[in-house]
C-alpha positions, -999 to 999 in steps of 0.1 A, spaced: -5 -106 246 14 -91 214 36 -60 215 24 -27 205 39 -19 171 32 17 162 21 49 182 -10 58 166 -7 95 179 23 103 158 28 108 122 41 77 105 71 80 80 78 55 54 110 45 73 89 40 105 62 21 86 89 -2 73 103 -7 106 70 -13 122 60 -38 97 93 -57 102 88 -57 140 52 -71 135 66 -100 112 93 -107 137 72 -107 167 36 -117 155 39 -129 120 68 -155 127 84 -148 94 79 -132 60 62 -150 33 82 -157 1 85 -128 -22 63 -149 -47 35 -155 -20 37 -119 -12 33 -109 -48 1 -129 -49 -11 -115 -18 -5 -81 -33 -25 -87 -63 -51 -101 -40 -54 -70 -19 -54 -48 -51 -83 -68 -62 -101 -62 -30 -95 -24 -35 -109 -27 -71 -140 -43 -57 -147 -18 -31 -141 11 -57 -164 -5 -82 -191 -9 -58 -187 25 -43 -180 47 -75 -191 23 -103 -222 4 -111 -217 -26 -92 -239 -31 -61 -227 -42 -28 -233 -77 -17 -244 -82 20 -206 -95 26 -191 -61 12 -212 -37 30 -189 -33 60 -156 -33 41 -138 0 41 -116 15 14 -90 28 39 -86 -8 55 -81 -24 19 -57 3 10 -39 -3 43 -38 -41 33 -20 -32 0 3 -9 18 14 -36 43 21 -61 16 39 -36 -4 61 -28 27 67 -66 33 79 -68 -4 102 -38 1 116 -49 35 124 -85 20 140 -73 -11 160 -43 9 143 -15 -9 142 17 11 108 32 2 116 66 13 145 70 -11 126 51 -38 97 75 -37 121 105 -38 140 91 -67 106 84 -85 91 118 -78 123 133 -93 120 112 -123 83 119 -128 90 158 -121 117 160 -149 99 137 -172 63 153 -168 74 189 -162 49 203 -189 35 169 -202 1 170 -181 -4 209 -187 -1 204 -224 -25 174 -223 -59 187 -238 -77 157 -221 -71 171 -186 -84 207 -194 
């Protein structure tokens, strides 16, 4: 029987998510796929998110095989692979997201408020 990776009763930080995914890979997944394989996996998972969104919010109809697919599960698959890539390339997602939000805040401080398309 596998080990429990996360306590689902607690909020999960990005750091804890990275640690939990790493623990899962080391104990259940055996090892990380190569970075190129994980990139292909990420693209595949994003495609699955696109399929669910196009059928839920767009004009596409659901196929019988798609009807039980949940957007939340597909988004979690994207996050899992993204975390794998971060772990194996040494990216701390907490710090990366903080820097990214700071960059966007400085760059876009007034840009979106001044965008007539958003009003």
